[in-house]
C-alpha positions in Angstrom: -48.6 -31.0 -8.8 -46.0 -28.6 -10.3 -46.1 -24.9 -11.0 -48.7 -24.2 -12.3 -51.0 -26.9 -10.9 -53.9 -27.6 -8.6 -53.5 -25.0 -5.7 -54.8 -24.5 -2.2 -54.6 -21.0 -0.5 -55.1 -20.2 3.1 -54.7 -17.1 5.4 -55.3 -16.1 9.0 -56.2 -12.8 10.9 -54.6 -12.3 14.3 -55.2 -9.7 16.8 -52.6 -7.5 18.4 -51.7 -10.2 20.8 -51.1 -12.6 18.1 -54.3 -14.6 18.7 -55.9 -16.2 15.5 -59.4 -14.7 15.3 -60.2 -15.8 11.8 -58.7 -18.4 9.4 -59.7 -19.4 5.8 -58.5 -21.8 3.2 -59.5 -24.0 0.4 -58.8 -25.1 -3.1 -58.8 -22.6 -6.1 -58.4 -23.4 -9.8 -54.9 -24.4 -11.4 -52.6 -21.6 -10.6 -48.9 -20.7 -10.3 -47.3 -19.5 -7.0 -47.9 -15.9 -7.7 -51.5 -16.3 -8.6 -52.1 -18.3 -5.4 -50.6 -15.6 -3.3 -52.5 -13.0 -5.0 -55.9 -14.8 -4.6 -55.2 -15.3 -0.8 -54.6 -11.6 -0.4 -57.7 -10.8 -2.4 -59.8 -13.1 -0.1 -58.2 -11.6 3.0 -58.9 -8.0 1.9 -62.4 -8.8 1.0 -62.9 -10.2 4.6 -61.5 -7.1 6.0 -63.4 -4.9 4.2 -66.7 -6.8 4.8 -65.9 -6.5 8.7 -64.6 -2.9 8.6 -61.4 -3.7 9.9 -59.3 -0.7 8.7 -56.0 -0.8 10.5 -54.2 -4.0 9.4 -50.7 -5.3 8.7 -50.8 -7.8 5.8 -47.7 -10.3 6.0 -46.7 -12.4 2.7 -43.8 -14.5 1.9 -43.9 -13.5 -1.9 -41.7 -10.5 -2.2 -43.2 -9.9 -5.8 -46.7 -9.8 -4.5 -45.8 -7.4 -1.6 -44.0 -5.1 -4.1 -47.1 -5.1 -6.3 -49.3 -4.4 -3.3 -46.9 -1.5 -2.1 -47.0 -0.1 -5.8 -43.1 -0.5 -6.0 -43.4 -2.9 -9.0 -45.7 -3.0 -11.9 -48.5 -5.5 -11.4 -48.7 -8.0 -14.3 -51.7 -7.5 -16.6 -53.0 -11.0 -15.8 -53.5 -9.9 -12.2 -54.9 -6.4 -13.1 -58.4 -7.0 -12.3 -57.8 -8.8 -8.9 -55.5 -6.0 -7.9 -58.3 -3.5 -9.0 -60.6 -5.3 -6.5 -58.1 -5.3 -3.7 -57.3 -1.5 -4.1 -61.0 -0.8 -4.4 -61.6 -2.7 -1.2 -58.6 -1.1 0.7 -60.0 2.4 0.2 -59.0 4.7 2.9 -58.0 1.9 5.2 -54.6 1.9 6.8 -53.0 -1.3 5.5 -49.2 -2.0 5.4 -47.7 -4.7 3.5 -44.7 -6.8 5.0 -42.6 -9.5 3.4 -41.8 -12.2 5.7 -39.5 -15.1 5.1 
């Protein structure tokens, strides 16, 4: 497979008790690890926007992506359009971004 290579993304949404209330996943085009991480956040934020969830904690294991989402690190140009969509969907929602190992 390699990096970049064929990729699969997946994520889940848990309630306050930690119970899974929504899960998603599937293949995407050829991507490197960062692109796959950005695309999974993009899909998750689109879902949150569509169901009007506005108080959310997003956890991710890519420190670069979390830093881009927090605005601590400059987003690479190749992800700019995806991040524009992410930030547009976030709007006034209360979303925090946490790095997990």
